[in-house]
C-alpha positions as CSV (number, residue, x, y, z in Angstrom):
1,M,-17.8,65.3,63.8
2,S,-19.5,65.9,66.9
3,L,-16.6,67.6,69.4
4,P,-16.7,67.6,72.9
5,V,-17.4,70.5,75.2
6,S,-14.5,70.6,77.2
7,M,-10.6,69.1,76.8
8,T,-8.3,67.9,78.8
9,V,-5.1,70.4,79.3
10,I,-2.1,70.7,81.4
11,E,-2.3,73.7,83.6
12,M,0.2,76.0,85.2
13,R,-0.9,77.4,88.5
14,E,1.9,79.4,89.3
15,P,5.3,79.7,88.4
16,G,8.1,77.0,89.4
17,G,9.4,73.3,89.0
18,P,8.2,70.7,86.9
19,D,5.8,69.8,89.7
20,V,4.0,73.2,88.9
21,L,1.9,71.5,86.1
22,Q,-1.0,69.6,86.5
23,S,-4.0,68.0,84.6
24,G,-7.0,70.4,84.2
25,A,-10.1,71.1,81.8
26,R,-10.7,73.7,79.6
27,P,-13.5,74.3,76.9
28,L,-12.2,74.0,73.8
29,P,-10.9,77.1,71.7
30,V,-12.6,79.3,70.0
31,L,-11.9,79.0,66.2
32,K,-10.9,82.3,64.3
33,D,-11.9,83.2,60.6
34,H,-8.3,82.5,59.6
35,E,-7.5,79.6,62.0
36,I,-8.0,75.3,62.5
37,L,-8.4,73.6,65.3
38,V,-6.4,70.6,65.2
39,K,-7.4,66.8,67.8
40,V,-3.4,66.8,69.0
41,S,-1.8,63.6,68.8
42,A,1.4,64.9,70.3
43,A,3.1,67.8,71.5
44,G,6.8,69.1,71.0
45,V,8.3,70.1,74.3
46,N,10.9,73.1,73.7
47,G,13.1,75.5,75.9
48,P,10.6,77.9,76.0
49,D,8.2,75.9,77.3
50,L,10.8,75.5,80.7
51,V,10.8,79.1,80.7
52,Q,7.7,79.9,80.6
53,R,7.0,77.4,83.6
54,R,9.5,79.4,85.6
55,G,7.5,82.7,84.9
56,H,10.6,85.0,82.4
57,Y,8.6,84.3,79.1
58,P,4.9,85.3,79.3
59,P,2.9,84.1,76.6
60,P,2.1,87.4,73.5
61,K,-1.1,89.4,73.6
62,G,-4.5,87.0,72.7
63,A,-2.2,84.1,73.0
64,S,-3.2,81.0,74.9
65,D,-1.1,80.9,78.8
66,L,-1.2,77.4,78.0
67,L,2.2,75.8,76.9
68,G,3.5,74.2,74.6
69,L,4.2,75.9,71.2
70,E,3.9,73.1,68.5
71,V,1.9,69.9,68.0
72,S,1.1,67.2,65.2
73,G,-3.0,66.1,65.3
74,E,-5.6,66.2,62.9
75,V,-8.0,69.2,61.3
76,V,-11.5,68.6,63.3
77,A,-12.8,72.0,62.1
78,V,-11.8,75.5,59.8
79,G,-12.1,78.7,59.7
80,A,-14.6,80.7,57.6
81,T,-11.9,82.5,55.6
82,Q,-8.9,79.9,55.9
83,N,-8.0,77.9,52.4
84,F,-5.3,75.8,53.0
85,W,-7.0,72.9,55.1
86,A,-10.1,70.7,55.4
87,V,-11.3,68.5,57.9
88,G,-9.5,65.4,58.2
89,D,-5.9,66.2,57.0
90,K,-3.0,65.6,59.2
91,I,-1.1,68.6,59.8
92,C,1.7,69.8,62.4
93,G,2.0,73.7,63.7
94,L,3.5,76.2,65.4
95,T,1.3,77.2,67.8
96,N,1.6,80.7,70.1
97,G,0.6,78.5,73.1
98,G,-1.9,75.9,73.8
99,G,-0.1,73.2,72.6
100,Y,-0.4,70.9,75.9
101,A,-3.7,69.9,75.7
102,E,-6.9,67.7,73.8
103,Y,-7.4,70.7,70.7
104,V,-6.0,73.7,69.9
105,A,-6.6,76.9,67.5
106,I,-3.7,77.1,65.4
107,D,-3.0,79.8,62.2
108,A,-3.6,78.0,59.2
109,A,-1.0,79.4,57.4
110,H,1.6,78.5,60.4
111,C,1.2,74.6,59.1
112,L,2.5,72.1,57.7
113,P,1.7,68.8,56.6
114,I,3.1,65.9,57.8
115,P,6.6,64.9,55.3
116,D,6.9,61.9,54.0
117,G,8.3,59.5,56.2
118,I,7.6,61.0,59.3
119,S,5.0,59.6,61.6
120,L,2.2,61.9,63.0
121,M,3.3,61.7,66.1
122,D,6.9,62.0,65.4
123,A,6.2,65.3,63.1
124,A,4.9,67.3,66.1
125,G,8.9,68.0,67.2
126,L,9.2,69.4,63.9
127,P,7.9,72.6,63.7
128,E,9.4,74.9,66.1
129,T,13.1,74.0,65.2
130,Y,12.3,73.7,62.0
131,F,10.9,77.6,61.9
132,T,13.7,78.9,64.3
133,V,16.5,77.0,62.8
134,W,15.7,78.2,58.8
135,S,14.3,81.8,59.9
136,N,17.3,82.7,61.4
137,V,20.3,81.3,59.4
138,F,18.7,80.1,56.0
139,F,15.6,82.1,55.5
140,N,16.5,85.5,53.3
141,H,20.1,85.2,53.9
142,K,23.2,84.5,51.7
143,I,24.4,81.3,52.7
144,P,27.8,81.1,51.4
145,E,28.4,77.3,48.9
146,T,31.5,76.4,51.3
147,G,31.1,77.3,55.0
148,N,32.0,76.2,58.3
149,F,28.7,76.4,60.1
150,L,29.3,76.1,64.2
151,V,26.4,74.7,66.2
152,H,26.0,74.8,69.8
153,G,24.2,72.5,71.9
154,G,24.0,69.6,69.1
155,A,22.7,66.6,71.2
156,G,19.5,68.8,71.7
157,G,16.2,69.8,69.7
158,I,17.7,73.5,68.1
159,G,21.1,71.3,67.5
160,S,19.7,68.3,66.1
161,T,18.2,70.7,63.5
162,A,20.6,72.7,62.8
163,I,22.8,70.4,61.9
164,Q,20.6,68.3,59.5
165,L,19.6,72.4,57.6
166,G,23.2,72.6,57.3
167,T,24.6,69.6,55.9
168,A,21.4,69.6,53.9
169,M,22.5,73.0,51.9
170,G,26.1,72.2,51.8
171,L,27.7,73.5,55.1
172,S,30.3,71.9,56.9
173,V,29.0,72.1,60.5
174,Y,31.0,71.9,63.8
175,T,29.0,71.4,67.3
176,T,29.5,71.3,70.7
177,A,28.3,68.6,73.5
178,A,28.8,67.0,76.7
179,D,30.2,63.7,76.0
180,A,31.7,60.9,73.4
181,E,27.7,59.4,73.1
182,S,26.4,63.2,72.3
183,C,29.3,63.8,70.1
184,A,28.2,60.3,68.2
185,Y,24.9,61.3,67.8
186,C,25.6,64.4,66.2
187,E,28.4,63.1,64.2
188,S,25.3,60.2,62.8
189,L,23.1,63.5,62.2
190,G,26.0,64.7,59.3
191,A,27.9,67.4,62.0
192,H,31.4,66.8,60.1
193,R,33.3,67.4,63.1
194,A,31.7,66.9,67.3
195,I,33.6,68.9,69.6
196,N,33.1,67.2,73.3
197,F,33.5,71.1,74.9
198,K,34.7,69.0,78.1
199,E,37.8,67.5,76.7
200,E,38.8,69.9,73.6
201,D,38.9,74.2,72.2
202,F,36.1,74.9,69.9
203,V,38.3,78.2,69.4
204,D,41.4,76.4,68.2
205,I,39.3,73.8,66.1
206,L,37.2,76.0,64.4
207,R,40.7,78.4,63.6
208,E,42.5,75.3,62.7
209,A,39.3,74.8,60.2
210,G,39.8,78.3,58.5
211,G,36.5,79.8,61.3
212,A,33.1,79.9,61.2
213,D,31.0,81.4,58.7
214,I,27.7,81.0,60.7
215,I,27.7,80.7,64.5
216,L,24.3,79.2,66.0
217,D,24.6,79.9,69.9
218,I,22.1,78.7,72.6
219,I,24.5,79.4,75.7
220,G,25.8,82.8,75.9
221,G,28.3,83.7,78.9
222,D,31.7,82.7,77.8
223,Y,31.0,81.5,74.8
224,I,29.7,84.9,73.0
225,A,33.6,85.8,73.3
226,R,35.0,82.5,72.4
227,N,32.6,83.1,69.2
228,I,34.0,86.0,68.2
229,K,37.4,84.2,68.2
230,A,35.9,81.4,66.7
231,A,35.0,83.5,63.5
232,R,36.1,84.0,60.1
233,H,36.3,87.1,58.8
234,D,32.1,88.5,57.7
235,A,30.3,86.0,60.0
236,R,27.0,85.8,61.4
237,M,26.7,85.0,65.1
238,I,23.1,84.1,65.8
239,Q,22.1,84.0,69.6
240,L,18.9,81.8,70.3
241,A,19.1,81.9,74.1
242,F,21.6,81.7,77.1
243,N,21.7,78.9,78.7
244,A,24.9,80.2,80.8
245,G,23.2,84.0,80.9
246,S,22.6,87.0,79.1
247,R,25.5,89.6,81.0
248,V,28.4,89.5,79.4
249,E,31.4,91.4,79.2
250,I,33.6,91.7,75.5
251,D,36.0,93.2,74.1
252,L,33.8,94.6,70.9
253,M,37.1,95.7,68.6
254,P,37.4,92.7,67.2
255,V,33.7,92.7,66.0
256,M,34.5,95.5,64.3
257,L,37.8,94.4,62.9
258,K,36.0,90.7,61.4
259,R,33.1,92.7,60.4
260,L,30.6,90.3,62.3
261,S,27.4,90.5,62.7
262,F,25.7,89.8,65.7
263,T,21.9,89.0,65.6
264,G,19.1,87.1,67.6
265,S,15.5,86.8,67.9
266,T,12.2,85.0,70.0
267,L,10.1,84.0,66.8
268,R,6.9,83.8,69.1
269,S,6.6,87.1,69.3
270,R,7.6,87.3,65.2
271,P,4.4,88.7,63.3
272,D,1.9,86.1,62.4
273,Q,2.6,87.0,57.9
274,F,6.5,86.4,58.6
275,K,5.7,82.7,60.5
276,A,3.2,82.3,57.0
277,D,6.0,83.5,54.9
278,V,8.6,80.7,56.7
279,A,6.0,78.3,57.0
280,A,5.7,78.3,52.9
281,D,9.8,78.3,52.1
282,L,10.3,75.4,54.4
283,K,7.1,73.3,52.5
284,A,8.6,74.3,49.4
285,V,12.5,74.0,49.8
286,V,13.1,72.3,53.3
287,W,10.0,69.1,53.2
288,P,11.2,67.5,50.2
289,L,14.5,66.9,52.0
290,F,12.4,64.4,53.9
291,G,12.0,61.2,53.1
292,S,13.2,57.3,53.6
293,D,16.9,57.9,52.4
294,A,18.9,57.4,55.3
295,S,21.3,60.6,54.1
296,R,17.9,62.7,54.3
297,L,16.5,64.8,56.6
298,R,14.7,62.9,59.8
299,A,12.8,63.3,62.9
300,T,14.8,63.2,66.0
301,T,12.6,61.9,68.5
302,F,14.3,60.7,72.0
303,T,11.1,59.9,73.9
304,S,8.0,60.8,74.9
305,F,5.6,61.2,77.6
306,P,1.9,61.0,78.1
307,L,0.4,64.4,78.4
308,A,-0.5,64.5,82.0
309,D,2.9,63.1,82.7
310,A,4.3,66.5,81.4
311,G,6.5,67.7,84.5
312,K,8.5,64.4,84.4
313,A,9.1,65.3,80.4
314,H,10.4,69.0,81.7
315,A,12.4,67.4,84.5
316,L,14.2,65.1,81.6
317,M,14.8,68.1,79.4
318,E,16.5,70.4,82.0
319,S,19.0,67.7,82.7
320,A,20.4,67.6,79.5
321,S,20.6,63.8,79.1
322,Q,18.0,63.9,76.3
323,H,19.6,63.7,72.5
324,G,16.7,65.2,70.3
325,K,12.8,65.7,71.1
326,I,11.0,65.2,74.1
327,L,7.3,64.9,73.0
328,L,4.0,64.6,75.2
329,T,1.5,62.1,73.4
330,I,-2.3,62.5,73.7
């Protein structure tokens, strides 16, 4: 297959608002032995992209400085030592950056086939949230056979995935959202109870239900102390972001008395082998749950923009008015 010398990319010439994202041109990535080169069909827009654009989330050493942590597309070249994929295969994959481009090099072990019933475009919105939720909540963790799973921000990308995975794994999912429409969307994904946080107190609701066994939070701020109140004994609290701030003052006594575990992580900086292990587990356990059956896992694409309109996609995500994932198409 004849490949071009250069490609269109979205560059960020300086940190700032959505308007700093501009089209540019760069040489195709130089492929390493363990990588595959993918002609991108679509790229997912995620919270870390917005944080990096503002100048607060630098890429790891050796990673592309371009935004974009997940893509779908066609394999157009393969590294010398990888044995996962062949030219012509259709994949979705987790990148360390570089997804906002016509071509991207990805560790072959961090890619997955397109799930049954999912289009090539929609598959671009799967890797980042599925790797994140699965690795933090389920991978190598003991999950109660029947338990309560509290997911904050249920209408977003992480929340939409967490609701579906929690329901599929037999948990009763409680989630918070900003309005009636968002609550209805969350319940359509399988949430047992969607809580309009502007009108109801999730602490009271979870306490009445016996407490949360697992809490997945992207809010932070005063939600941290409230999560502690909503947690059942021996619960796990997982922090993935701090949209309301990371500096808080809390009483730690209930953490000790309830024997709570409070963890957090960023996926991008995890070792390559860890991501490969998560990818293998997703392929074995989660990917078979996709399909045409309405009760199975599904993609949650809200809308898409052409790559050149990446700034508009970021502005929409910052408005927090979307349900599910926003994609860039190429």
